[in-house]
N, C-alpha and C positions, 0 to 999 in steps of 0.2 A: 679766242679766249677760253678760259677753264670754266666757262658757265653752262649750266644747264638748267633747263625749266623745271620745277616742281609745283605743279598746280599753275598759279598764275604767277609765281614769283621766282626771281632768277637766283640760283643757288651757286655760291663760289665752289668748285670742285674741291682744292686742296684743304679747304677750311672743313668741309663736310668730312672728307677723308681723314683729315687730323683729329676730328672729334671723335671718330669710329676708334682711330688708333689710341686715343686717350682712354676711352673707356674699356678697351681691351687691355691694354697695359695696366691700369690700375687694379683690374680684376685679377689679372695674372700675377702681378706684384703680391697681391695678398696671398693667393694660392700656393705661389713658390716661396714666400717667407713661411707659410705654414710648414710646408714640406722641409724647409731648411731647418726650422725648430724642432720639427718631429725627428729629423735624423739626428740633430744633436742630442736631444733628450734620450734617445734610444742607445746612442753610443755611449753616453756618460752612464746611464742606468744599466748597462750590459755587466760591468764588474760587479755591482752589487747583487745583480741576479745570479750571477755565478757563484758568487761568495755565500750566498743563501742555502746552495746545495749542501746538505747537512751530512752525518755519517749514517745515511740511511742504507736501505739494501741497494746493491748494484743498479738494479734493474730501475728503480724509483729515481735514483740520482741520475741515471743516463735519461731517462724521460725528461726530468727538469733541465739537465744540460742542453739536450736537444730542443727543448721548448725555449731556453734563451736564445740559442742560436737560430731558430727558425723565426722568432719574433724580430731578431736583429737583421736577418736576411729580408724578411718581408718588409720591413720599414725603410731601411736603407739600402738594400741590394748587396751589402757586404757578406760575402761568403767566405767563412772561416776554414782552415784546413781542418780534418778530424783530429789531429793532434794538438790544434791550438786551442788554448782556453781564454787567451787574452788578445787584445786589439792593440797591433803594434801602433806607434806614432804616425809611420807613413801610410798605414791603412786608414787611421783616424782622418788624417789631412786630405787624402785623397777621395775618401768618402764624402767628406764635406765640400770639396771643391766644385762639384756638380750642382749642388742646390745653390751655392753661392754665385756661380757663374750664370745659373738660370734667374738669379734674383737681380743681377747685373745687367742681364740682357733686357729684362723687362723694364728696369729702370732707364735703360738706353731707347726702348721703345717709346717710353713715356716723353723723354726730352724731343724724340723725332716727332711724335704727334703734335708736342707743343708748338715745335718749330712749324710744322705745317698749319696748325690752328691759327698761329699769329702772322702768317703770311698776308701780304696785302697784294694788290693788283699791280704786276710789273709789265710795263709796255715797252718792249724793245722799239727801237727806231724802225725796223723792217715791218713790224706788225701794224704800223699806222694805216697802211693802205688795205690790210685785211679787214679792218673794223666795218661792221654795217652802216651803209649810208644813212645819213639822218633822214627823216621822213619830209618828204616835200610837203610843206603847206601851201594849199590852193586857197585862194581867197575869190570869194564870189564876186563877179562883174557887177558893179551898180548899173542900176538901170538909168537911163537918161531921160 
């Protein structure tokens, strides 16, 4: 069977594994949802960051533009071409696919952990002879 002993109690291994997967999936789901919302926020705010660049000197405007591009790259990993000042719709969608896919992966891991946690003991027919023999009970003989 899939039991092991922890101290003096028997623990069902798939249930233990399922609980670990559940906890990990919940934590990583929260982390990946935060990453997804950060990516969305950075890409939505990029056009307003670029539009704030005023009619200042060329060096100051270039530094502000590079700051906007660098913050977009650091948050989302999206690298714009040097002559590109706007995000295309294809870049927007492709950049968001990775965080959404990661979020869905951890949702699927949560469901897998839930399945493992809710499993019961299944005893196939061929495993009946593998069970531990019952302890034999000895009776003391009565003295006559």
